[in-house]
C-alpha positions as CSV (number, residue, x, y, z in Angstrom):
1,X,-61.5,-49.8,-13.3
2,X,-64.2,-52.3,-13.6
3,X,-66.5,-51.7,-16.4
4,X,-69.4,-53.1,-14.0
5,X,-68.9,-50.1,-11.3
6,X,-71.8,-47.3,-11.4
7,X,-73.9,-49.1,-13.8
8,X,-77.5,-49.4,-13.1
9,X,-78.2,-53.1,-13.3
10,X,-81.7,-54.2,-13.3
11,X,-82.7,-58.0,-12.4
12,X,-85.9,-59.8,-12.7
13,X,-86.4,-63.2,-10.6
14,X,-84.3,-61.7,-7.8
15,X,-85.9,-62.9,-4.7
16,X,-83.8,-66.1,-4.6
17,X,-81.6,-68.5,-6.7
18,X,-79.5,-66.9,-9.3
19,X,-81.1,-63.6,-9.1
20,X,-80.2,-63.3,-5.2
21,X,-76.6,-64.1,-6.0
22,X,-76.4,-61.7,-9.1
23,X,-77.6,-59.2,-7.1
24,X,-75.3,-59.5,-4.0
25,X,-72.1,-60.0,-6.4
26,X,-73.3,-57.4,-8.8
27,X,-73.5,-55.1,-5.7
28,X,-70.3,-55.9,-4.0
29,X,-68.6,-55.3,-7.4
30,X,-69.9,-51.8,-7.1
31,X,-73.0,-51.7,-9.8
32,X,-76.4,-50.3,-8.7
33,X,-78.7,-52.8,-8.5
34,X,-82.3,-52.7,-8.9
35,X,-84.4,-56.0,-8.3
36,X,-87.7,-57.1,-9.6
37,X,-90.1,-59.7,-8.1
38,X,-93.2,-60.6,-7.1
39,X,-92.2,-61.8,-3.6
40,X,-91.4,-58.3,-2.5
41,X,-90.4,-59.1,1.7
42,X,-87.9,-61.4,0.0
43,X,-86.4,-58.0,-2.0
44,X,-87.0,-56.0,0.8
45,X,-84.7,-57.9,3.1
46,X,-82.5,-58.7,0.1
47,X,-82.1,-54.9,-0.6
48,X,-81.2,-54.3,3.5
49,X,-78.4,-57.0,3.6
50,X,-77.0,-55.4,0.1
51,X,-77.0,-51.9,1.5
52,X,-75.6,-53.4,5.1
53,X,-72.5,-54.5,3.3
54,X,-72.4,-51.1,1.8
55,X,-73.8,-51.6,-1.4
56,X,-76.2,-49.9,-3.8
57,X,-79.5,-51.5,-3.9
58,X,-83.4,-50.6,-4.3
59,X,-86.5,-53.1,-5.1
60,X,-89.9,-53.1,-7.0
61,X,-92.7,-55.2,-7.3
62,X,-92.6,-56.9,-10.7
63,X,-94.5,-59.6,-12.7
64,X,-92.7,-60.1,-15.7
65,X,-95.8,-61.4,-17.5
66,X,-97.5,-58.2,-17.4
67,X,-96.0,-55.8,-19.6
68,X,-97.4,-52.6,-17.6
69,X,-95.6,-54.1,-14.5
70,X,-92.5,-54.2,-16.4
71,X,-92.3,-50.7,-18.0
72,X,-93.1,-49.5,-14.3
73,X,-90.0,-51.2,-13.0
74,X,-87.9,-49.8,-15.5
75,X,-89.5,-46.0,-15.1
76,X,-88.6,-46.9,-11.1
77,X,-84.9,-47.6,-12.1
78,X,-84.8,-44.6,-14.3
79,X,-86.4,-42.2,-11.5
80,X,-84.0,-44.2,-8.7
81,X,-80.7,-43.8,-11.1
82,X,-81.4,-41.7,-14.6
83,X,-80.5,-44.5,-16.6
84,X,-80.6,-48.1,-17.0
85,X,-77.1,-50.1,-18.5
86,X,-78.1,-53.8,-17.8
87,X,-81.0,-55.7,-17.5
88,X,-80.7,-59.5,-16.3
89,X,-84.1,-61.4,-17.6
90,X,-83.7,-64.0,-14.8
91,X,-87.5,-64.7,-13.7
92,X,-88.1,-68.4,-15.0
93,X,-90.2,-71.4,-13.8
94,X,-89.5,-75.0,-14.1
95,X,-92.7,-77.1,-13.9
96,X,-91.8,-80.4,-15.7
97,X,-94.0,-83.5,-16.4
98,X,-94.3,-85.6,-19.4
99,X,-96.5,-84.0,-22.3
100,X,-99.0,-87.2,-21.9
101,X,-99.7,-85.6,-18.5
102,X,-101.4,-83.0,-20.5
103,X,-100.9,-80.6,-17.8
104,X,-101.3,-77.1,-20.2
105,X,-101.6,-74.3,-17.6
106,X,-98.0,-75.7,-16.5
107,X,-97.3,-75.3,-20.3
108,X,-98.6,-71.9,-20.7
109,X,-96.9,-70.6,-17.2
110,X,-93.7,-71.6,-18.8
111,X,-94.3,-70.0,-22.0
112,X,-95.7,-66.7,-20.0
113,X,-92.6,-66.3,-17.8
114,X,-89.7,-67.8,-19.4
115,X,-90.4,-65.9,-22.8
116,X,-93.4,-63.1,-22.7
117,X,-91.7,-62.2,-19.3
118,X,-87.8,-61.6,-21.6
119,X,-89.9,-60.0,-24.4
120,X,-91.6,-57.9,-22.1
121,X,-87.9,-57.2,-20.2
122,X,-86.7,-56.3,-23.9
123,X,-89.6,-54.5,-24.5
124,X,-89.0,-51.9,-21.9
125,X,-85.7,-51.3,-21.8
126,X,-84.9,-51.3,-25.7
127,X,-86.3,-48.0,-26.5
128,X,-84.4,-45.9,-24.2
129,X,-81.2,-48.1,-24.7
130,X,-81.6,-47.5,-28.7
131,X,-81.8,-43.5,-27.6
132,X,-79.0,-43.1,-25.5
133,X,-76.5,-45.4,-28.0
134,X,-75.7,-48.1,-25.4
135,X,-77.1,-51.1,-22.4
136,X,-76.6,-54.6,-22.6
137,X,-79.6,-57.4,-22.4
138,X,-78.5,-60.6,-20.4
139,X,-80.7,-63.3,-21.1
140,X,-80.8,-66.7,-19.0
141,X,-81.6,-69.5,-21.1
142,X,-80.5,-73.2,-19.6
143,X,-78.6,-76.1,-21.0
144,X,-82.1,-77.4,-21.7
145,X,-81.9,-74.5,-24.5
146,X,-79.0,-76.8,-25.9
147,X,-80.8,-80.4,-26.0
148,X,-84.1,-81.7,-25.0
149,X,-84.8,-84.0,-22.7
150,X,-87.9,-86.4,-21.4
151,X,-90.3,-84.1,-19.2
152,X,-88.8,-81.3,-20.5
153,X,-90.2,-80.6,-23.5
154,X,-91.9,-77.3,-23.1
155,X,-89.4,-76.5,-20.5
156,X,-86.8,-76.8,-22.9
157,X,-88.9,-75.1,-26.0
158,X,-88.8,-72.0,-23.9
159,X,-85.0,-71.7,-23.4
160,X,-84.6,-72.6,-27.1
161,X,-86.6,-69.3,-27.4
162,X,-84.7,-67.2,-25.5
163,X,-81.5,-68.1,-27.1
164,X,-83.5,-67.7,-30.4
165,X,-84.5,-64.0,-29.2
166,X,-81.2,-63.0,-27.9
167,X,-79.7,-63.7,-31.1
168,X,-81.7,-62.1,-32.8
169,X,-81.6,-59.0,-30.8
170,X,-77.7,-58.9,-31.3
171,X,-77.7,-59.2,-35.0
172,X,-80.7,-56.3,-34.7
173,X,-78.5,-53.7,-33.0
174,X,-74.9,-52.4,-33.2
175,X,-75.0,-50.3,-30.1
176,X,-76.5,-53.0,-27.5
177,X,-74.5,-56.0,-25.9
178,X,-76.9,-58.7,-26.1
179,X,-75.3,-62.1,-23.9
180,X,-77.2,-65.3,-23.6
181,X,-76.3,-67.5,-20.2
182,X,-77.3,-71.3,-20.3
183,X,-76.5,-72.9,-16.7
184,X,-76.5,-76.1,-16.1
185,X,-78.1,-78.1,-12.9
186,X,-78.3,-75.3,-10.2
187,X,-79.1,-75.0,-6.6
188,X,-82.5,-73.4,-6.8
189,X,-86.1,-73.4,-5.9
190,X,-87.3,-74.1,-9.7
191,X,-87.6,-78.0,-9.0
192,X,-89.9,-76.9,-5.8
193,X,-92.6,-75.6,-8.8
194,X,-93.0,-79.6,-10.2
195,X,-96.0,-80.9,-9.6
196,X,-95.5,-84.2,-11.8
197,X,-93.8,-87.2,-9.3
198,X,-91.8,-88.6,-12.1
199,X,-90.5,-85.5,-13.0
200,X,-89.9,-84.5,-9.6
201,X,-88.3,-87.5,-8.9
202,X,-86.0,-87.9,-11.7
203,X,-85.1,-84.0,-11.0
204,X,-83.9,-84.9,-7.3
205,X,-81.2,-87.6,-8.6
206,X,-80.3,-84.9,-11.5
207,X,-79.6,-82.3,-8.9
208,X,-77.0,-84.2,-7.0
209,X,-74.5,-82.6,-8.5
210,X,-75.7,-78.6,-8.6
211,X,-74.0,-75.8,-8.5
212,X,-74.2,-72.9,-6.5
213,X,-75.9,-70.2,-7.9
214,X,-72.7,-67.9,-7.1
215,X,-71.2,-69.9,-10.1
216,X,-73.6,-68.5,-12.4
217,X,-73.4,-65.0,-10.5
218,X,-70.2,-65.1,-11.5
219,X,-70.4,-65.2,-15.1
220,X,-73.1,-62.7,-15.4
221,X,-70.6,-60.0,-14.0
222,X,-68.0,-61.4,-16.4
223,X,-70.4,-60.5,-19.0
224,X,-71.1,-57.2,-17.8
225,X,-67.3,-56.2,-16.7
226,X,-66.0,-56.9,-20.5
227,X,-65.0,-53.6,-22.3
228,X,-68.1,-51.9,-24.1
229,X,-66.8,-53.0,-27.7
230,X,-67.0,-56.4,-26.4
231,X,-69.9,-58.7,-26.3
232,X,-70.1,-62.0,-24.6
233,X,-72.6,-63.6,-27.0
234,X,-73.1,-67.0,-25.0
235,X,-71.8,-68.6,-22.4
236,X,-72.6,-72.2,-21.0
237,X,-71.8,-72.8,-17.3
238,X,-72.4,-76.5,-15.8
239,X,-71.2,-78.6,-12.9
240,X,-67.9,-80.6,-14.0
241,X,-69.6,-83.6,-12.7
242,X,-72.7,-83.5,-15.3
243,X,-72.8,-85.2,-18.1
244,X,-75.5,-83.0,-19.9
């Protein structure tokens, strides 16, 4: 029997891209998915489509930058299902630009969503997971968390932080599985947030070999499906044609 069936899996940033693909696949494998994002109309549509395919899904408005919003999201899941088995901290933004462009507001947005959002997700589930003696935290980093590239200094810094936070949490617990997934370039709406013209053009060229989000969804499902005594600590998924 699959180790994913009947698990309660929370997914942040679930309204598009990797989050949406993960929701569809993990629900199809028999889990109860609880979806969070700011764009609730997209969540409602996704929930309806998953349910129409026979899956179990529910949704709750979520702003990962607000700790109380994250606590409400987790409380909603517990009210629906009585427990939380897995949280996938997937929400992220990527408004790339050279540091000399001084887009400080965008730097702060990346720190708020990509780093604080992950910390808020951990804070909201950790006490219950420790009390119940099991659980899994999956954080989405990036190949930008493995190496730095021009226009991506701050973005890469946030993704390095996600890997550091994940490994720290893994070392601090012997009950909770901790996984970090580092996608290469993936088809998503992330590039739409790039306001800097130079960075936007460079990203268009970079994304010509982009993976479909389903590739990352499969990696997430793989990590969840392992036996409880197996912790898949880190997965890097890149396009075969990508040098990065």
